[in-house]
Residue frames relative to the residue before (quaternion, step in Angstrom):
aa qw qx qy qz dx dy dz
M 1.0000 0.0000 0.0000 0.0000 0.00 0.00 0.00
Y 0.6628 0.5093 -0.3024 0.4581 3.57 0.91 -0.99
S 0.6924 0.4765 -0.3048 0.4479 3.61 0.84 -0.88
R 0.5962 0.5536 -0.3639 0.4535 3.61 1.12 -0.55
D 0.6576 0.4957 -0.3006 0.4810 3.57 1.01 -0.92
L 0.6342 0.5266 -0.3215 0.4659 3.56 0.98 -0.85
K 0.6569 0.5151 -0.3101 0.4549 3.57 0.89 -0.94
K 0.6538 0.5072 -0.3069 0.4702 3.58 0.94 -0.92
Y 0.6484 0.5211 -0.3087 0.4612 3.57 0.98 -0.88
L 0.6665 0.4993 -0.2979 0.4666 3.59 0.97 -0.92
E 0.6413 0.5140 -0.3321 0.4629 3.59 0.97 -0.77
G 0.6541 0.5056 -0.3101 0.4694 3.57 0.98 -0.84
T 0.6479 0.5151 -0.3057 0.4706 3.55 0.99 -0.88
F 0.6327 0.5262 -0.3307 0.4619 3.60 0.98 -0.84
L 0.6765 0.4862 -0.3108 0.4575 3.57 0.86 -0.88
K 0.6279 0.5275 -0.3446 0.4569 3.61 1.01 -0.73
I 0.6564 0.4963 -0.3104 0.4759 3.58 0.97 -0.90
F 0.6349 0.5290 -0.3251 0.4597 3.57 0.96 -0.87
N 0.6796 0.4880 -0.2899 0.4647 3.59 0.90 -0.89
M 0.6121 0.5270 -0.3468 0.4768 3.56 1.09 -0.65
L 0.6548 0.5048 -0.3066 0.4716 3.57 0.94 -0.90
E 0.6357 0.5206 -0.3277 0.4662 3.56 1.02 -0.79
S 0.6374 0.5248 -0.3187 0.4655 3.57 1.02 -0.81
I 0.6455 0.5094 -0.3058 0.4799 3.56 1.00 -0.88
Q 0.6294 0.5275 -0.3361 0.4611 3.57 1.03 -0.80
K 0.6396 0.5200 -0.3322 0.4585 3.61 0.90 -0.82
E 0.6567 0.4988 -0.3076 0.4747 3.58 0.93 -0.90
T 0.6485 0.5161 -0.3119 0.4645 3.58 0.98 -0.85
N 0.6365 0.5273 -0.3287 0.4570 3.58 1.03 -0.75
I 0.6309 0.5235 -0.3222 0.4735 3.56 1.04 -0.80
I 0.6660 0.4856 -0.3013 0.4794 3.56 0.95 -0.91
A 0.6486 0.5238 -0.3225 0.4483 3.57 0.98 -0.85
K 0.6480 0.5074 -0.3242 0.4664 3.60 0.98 -0.77
T 0.6863 0.4700 -0.2993 0.4675 3.60 0.92 -0.80
N 0.7290 0.3850 -0.2219 0.5206 3.59 1.13 -0.65
R 0.3867 -0.7547 0.4449 0.2880 3.56 1.33 0.02
V 0.3289 0.6995 -0.5431 0.3280 3.54 0.94 1.01
D 0.3543 -0.7921 0.4632 0.1801 3.57 -0.65 1.11
Q 0.7771 0.3188 -0.2005 0.5044 3.62 0.90 -0.73
N 0.1788 -0.7518 0.6292 0.0831 3.50 -1.18 0.79
P 0.3030 -0.7964 0.4905 0.1827 3.63 -0.24 1.20
L 0.5871 0.5952 -0.3705 0.4048 3.58 1.14 -0.52
Q 0.5509 0.6222 -0.3902 0.3964 3.61 1.13 -0.55
R 0.6603 0.5138 -0.3128 0.4495 3.60 0.97 -0.72
C 0.6620 0.5304 -0.3023 0.4349 3.61 1.16 -0.49
L 0.6466 0.5430 -0.3264 0.4249 3.58 1.08 -0.62
P 0.3970 -0.7080 0.5241 0.2578 3.56 -0.93 0.84
I 0.0861 -0.7930 0.6025 0.0277 3.56 -0.39 1.18
V 0.3103 -0.7487 0.5603 0.1708 3.54 -0.72 1.12
K 0.3229 -0.7477 0.5508 0.1827 3.54 -0.61 1.12
S 0.5903 -0.6247 0.3965 0.3225 3.54 -1.16 0.58
T 0.4104 0.7339 -0.4739 0.2614 3.62 1.22 -0.02
H 0.6448 0.5078 -0.3137 0.4775 3.57 1.06 -0.72
F 0.8096 0.3150 -0.0978 0.4856 3.51 1.00 -0.91
D 0.2196 0.7952 -0.5260 0.2065 3.56 1.09 0.76
C 0.6216 0.5557 -0.3377 0.4368 3.59 1.18 -0.52
L 0.6103 0.5609 -0.3607 0.4275 3.61 1.19 -0.17
P 0.5465 -0.1994 -0.8123 0.0424 1.61 -1.94 1.48
F 0.6113 -0.5735 0.4063 0.3636 3.57 -1.15 0.63
E 0.1853 -0.7862 0.5810 0.1002 3.52 -1.13 0.67
S 0.7862 0.1662 -0.1153 0.5840 3.60 1.27 -0.08
I 0.6285 -0.5300 0.4178 0.3868 3.51 -1.30 0.43
E 0.6134 0.5620 -0.3425 0.4367 3.60 1.03 -0.77
E 0.6355 0.5160 -0.3257 0.4731 3.60 0.99 -0.80
I 0.6342 0.5263 -0.3277 0.4619 3.58 0.97 -0.83
L 0.6909 0.4837 -0.2851 0.4554 3.59 0.84 -0.96
E 0.6352 0.5247 -0.3239 0.4651 3.59 1.02 -0.77
F 0.6630 0.5087 -0.2868 0.4684 3.54 0.95 -0.96
D 0.6571 0.5186 -0.3051 0.4541 3.56 0.97 -0.93
L 0.6443 0.5115 -0.3185 0.4711 3.57 1.01 -0.78
K 0.6539 0.5182 -0.3086 0.4568 3.57 0.95 -0.87
V 0.6652 0.5039 -0.2931 0.4665 3.53 0.97 -0.88
A 0.6647 0.5148 -0.3014 0.4498 3.58 1.12 -0.66
I 0.7816 0.3542 -0.1932 0.4757 3.61 1.01 -0.70
D 0.7317 0.3875 -0.2260 0.5133 3.60 1.15 -0.45
D 0.3231 -0.7925 0.4895 0.1674 3.58 -0.28 1.28
I 0.6341 0.5167 -0.3389 0.4648 3.62 1.01 -0.69
F 0.6444 0.5077 -0.3105 0.4802 3.56 0.96 -0.88
K 0.6292 0.5330 -0.3255 0.4627 3.58 1.03 -0.81
S 0.6643 0.4965 -0.3020 0.4701 3.60 0.92 -0.89
D 0.6429 0.5131 -0.3204 0.4698 3.56 0.99 -0.80
F 0.6491 0.5103 -0.3149 0.4682 3.56 1.01 -0.79
M 0.6229 0.5268 -0.3407 0.4673 3.60 1.03 -0.73
I 0.6450 0.4976 -0.3202 0.4836 3.60 0.99 -0.79
F 0.6239 0.5475 -0.3259 0.4525 3.56 0.96 -0.91
V 0.6770 0.4838 -0.2862 0.4751 3.59 0.90 -0.96
S 0.6809 0.4955 -0.3050 0.4449 3.60 0.90 -0.85
Q 0.6530 0.5179 -0.3097 0.4577 3.62 1.23 -0.39
C 0.4982 0.6788 -0.4197 0.3391 3.60 1.26 -0.11
G 0.3188 -0.8042 0.4562 0.2087 3.58 1.12 -0.55
G 0.2617 0.7302 -0.6063 0.1754 3.51 -1.39 -0.02
H 0.4358 -0.7206 0.4796 0.2464 3.54 -1.06 0.78
T 0.7647 0.2050 -0.1253 0.5979 3.58 1.22 -0.44
K 0.6691 -0.4864 0.3633 0.4286 3.54 -1.26 0.25
K 0.6490 0.5177 -0.3208 0.4559 3.59 0.93 -0.88
E 0.6672 0.4959 -0.3045 0.4649 3.59 0.85 -0.95
N 0.6431 0.5211 -0.3232 0.4588 3.61 0.99 -0.80
I 0.6530 0.5045 -0.3185 0.4665 3.59 0.91 -0.87
I 0.6620 0.5162 -0.2998 0.4532 3.57 0.89 -0.94
R 0.6532 0.5114 -0.3147 0.4614 3.60 0.93 -0.89
V 0.6538 0.5014 -0.3140 0.4717 3.60 0.96 -0.81
L 0.6782 0.4924 -0.3026 0.4539 3.59 0.83 -0.97
K 0.6163 0.5399 -0.3495 0.4545 3.62 1.06 -0.65
K 0.6874 0.4798 -0.2823 0.4665 3.56 1.03 -0.80
V 0.7202 0.4602 -0.2403 0.4602 3.57 1.08 -0.74
F 0.8043 0.1938 -0.0795 0.5561 3.59 0.92 -0.89
G 0.3441 -0.7065 0.5788 0.2178 3.55 -0.90 0.91
N 0.6178 -0.5722 0.3811 0.3816 3.60 -1.10 0.56
K 0.6108 0.5714 -0.3587 0.4145 3.58 1.04 -0.72
I 0.7281 0.3913 -0.2385 0.5098 3.61 0.88 -0.90
A 0.5964 0.5852 -0.3628 0.4126 3.61 1.08 -0.67
Q 0.6388 0.5256 -0.3487 0.4406 3.62 1.05 -0.59
E 0.6529 0.4815 -0.3175 0.4909 3.59 1.25 -0.22
C 0.6673 0.4797 -0.2757 0.4986 3.57 1.34 -0.06
S 0.0068 0.7552 -0.6529 -0.0576 3.50 -1.34 0.31
W 0.6632 -0.5320 0.3465 0.3963 3.56 -1.19 0.49
M 0.7949 0.2857 -0.1288 0.5195 3.58 0.88 -0.99
G 0.4973 -0.6821 0.4129 0.3420 3.60 1.24 -0.16
F 0.3421 0.7526 -0.4993 0.2594 3.57 1.16 0.44
R 0.8254 0.2477 -0.1976 0.4673 3.55 -1.35 0.38
Q 0.6454 -0.5688 0.2973 0.4142 3.56 0.98 0.94
N 0.4171 0.6805 -0.4863 0.3556 3.59 1.10 0.66
F 0.5607 -0.5807 0.4669 0.3611 3.54 -1.28 0.37
R 0.3655 -0.7538 0.5095 0.1963 3.58 -0.79 1.07
V 0.1450 -0.8129 0.5615 0.0537 3.58 -0.64 1.11
G 0.5323 0.6750 -0.3876 0.3327 3.59 1.20 -0.42
S 0.7269 0.4241 -0.2388 0.4844 3.58 1.15 -0.51
L 0.4592 0.6955 -0.4416 0.3323 3.59 1.27 0.09
K 0.5559 -0.6057 0.4651 0.3282 3.55 -1.14 0.70
L 0.6370 0.5357 -0.3430 0.4354 3.58 0.98 -0.76
M 0.6267 0.5149 -0.3464 0.4713 3.61 1.08 -0.59
D 0.6001 0.5378 -0.3568 0.4726 3.63 1.11 -0.63
I 0.6590 0.5056 -0.3063 0.4651 3.56 0.97 -0.89
I 0.6284 0.5209 -0.3301 0.4741 3.59 0.98 -0.86
R 0.6655 0.5076 -0.3078 0.4525 3.60 0.85 -0.94
D 0.6725 0.5008 -0.2963 0.4574 3.59 0.88 -0.97
A 0.6678 0.5021 -0.3129 0.4516 3.60 0.91 -0.86
I 0.6721 0.4857 -0.2904 0.4775 3.57 1.00 -0.82
N 0.6370 0.5412 -0.3278 0.4404 3.61 1.06 -0.73
V 0.5264 0.6043 -0.4344 0.4112 3.63 1.15 -0.26
N 0.7605 0.3436 -0.1954 0.5153 3.62 0.89 -0.89
F 0.7965 0.1712 -0.0559 0.5772 3.57 1.05 -0.78
P 0.1714 -0.8201 0.5344 0.1116 3.60 0.25 1.21
G 0.1992 0.7688 -0.5853 0.1635 3.54 -1.06 0.79
T 0.6153 -0.5677 0.4147 0.3566 3.50 -1.32 -0.02
E 0.6290 -0.5086 0.4222 0.4092 3.54 -1.30 0.26
K 0.6153 0.5617 -0.3389 0.4371 3.55 1.07 -0.78
E 0.6566 0.5127 -0.3086 0.4591 3.57 0.90 -0.93
F 0.6562 0.4980 -0.3068 0.4767 3.56 0.92 -0.93
G 0.6620 0.5241 -0.2987 0.4449 3.58 0.91 -0.95
E 0.6479 0.5206 -0.3201 0.4547 3.62 0.98 -0.81
I 0.6711 0.4920 -0.3005 0.4661 3.57 0.92 -0.90
A 0.6725 0.4916 -0.2875 0.4726 3.57 0.90 -0.97
S 0.6392 0.5399 -0.3226 0.4426 3.56 0.96 -0.88
E 0.6492 0.5176 -0.2975 0.4713 3.55 0.98 -0.89
W 0.6403 0.5236 -0.3246 0.4588 3.58 0.99 -0.84
F 0.6780 0.4733 -0.2925 0.4803 3.58 0.89 -0.86
R 0.6156 0.5620 -0.3449 0.4315 3.58 1.03 -0.76
L 0.7447 0.4082 -0.2156 0.4820 3.58 1.00 -0.82
A 0.3745 0.7593 -0.4678 0.2536 3.62 1.29 0.06
K 0.6412 0.5362 -0.3381 0.4324 3.60 0.88 -0.84
Q 0.6462 0.5246 -0.3013 0.4652 3.55 1.00 -0.91
R 0.6636 0.4880 -0.3058 0.4774 3.59 0.95 -0.86
Y 0.6486 0.5236 -0.3207 0.4498 3.57 0.97 -0.85
M 0.6451 0.5122 -0.3181 0.4695 3.59 0.94 -0.87
R 0.6416 0.5183 -0.3113 0.4720 3.58 0.99 -0.81
E 0.6235 0.5264 -0.3313 0.4737 3.61 1.04 -0.79
Q 0.6706 0.5067 -0.2948 0.4546 3.56 0.88 -0.98
K 0.6512 0.5126 -0.3128 0.4640 3.57 0.95 -0.87
K 0.6466 0.5156 -0.3166 0.4647 3.56 0.99 -0.85
E 0.6588 0.5104 -0.3112 0.4568 3.60 0.96 -0.85
T 0.6879 0.4766 -0.3061 0.4538 3.60 0.92 -0.82
T 0.6512 0.4907 -0.3323 0.4740 3.61 1.07 -0.57
Q 0.6720 0.4775 -0.3059 0.4762 3.60 1.11 -0.58
N 0.7835 0.2072 -0.0988 0.5775 3.60 1.09 -0.70
P 0.0071 0.8266 -0.5628 0.0046 3.63 0.42 1.06
T 0.3880 -0.7042 0.5433 0.2417 3.56 -1.04 0.81
I 0.4117 -0.7366 0.4941 0.2092 3.49 -0.97 0.90
């Protein structure tokens, strides 16, 4: 029990430090642009998670979601990398940050088959380990309740069908068949 609390504390502390470094990097970039300095030595210090771990994103099937969730649950390094990946998505508000992460993780096509609670024969995403990780990573920058996170995520999944239909309509108008 004690080691689990310590691990959670260390992960939270790591994310806070990472976010502070990221903030310092942004400030340094602004200063560099105003002073016309081309190199930023802080960039070499930040751990940037390459997309090699996350090439499967956004998910395109329920099976991919379940495989990813299992991997995140059993592999601590993969979990840490995913937390860093989520924390790098950005956003000015909690809602914007949640939406940006969900867009990167779930494609609209598969998101329309999901719901937070699993109602109407949809796949339940609210109980996934990866959603807990997303929530925890976002709560480092934007503290809030599980309920608040769940409401925002639930709304995003609810509107997935509308976004997907809009995507399809846009594709057919850009690529009309002769």
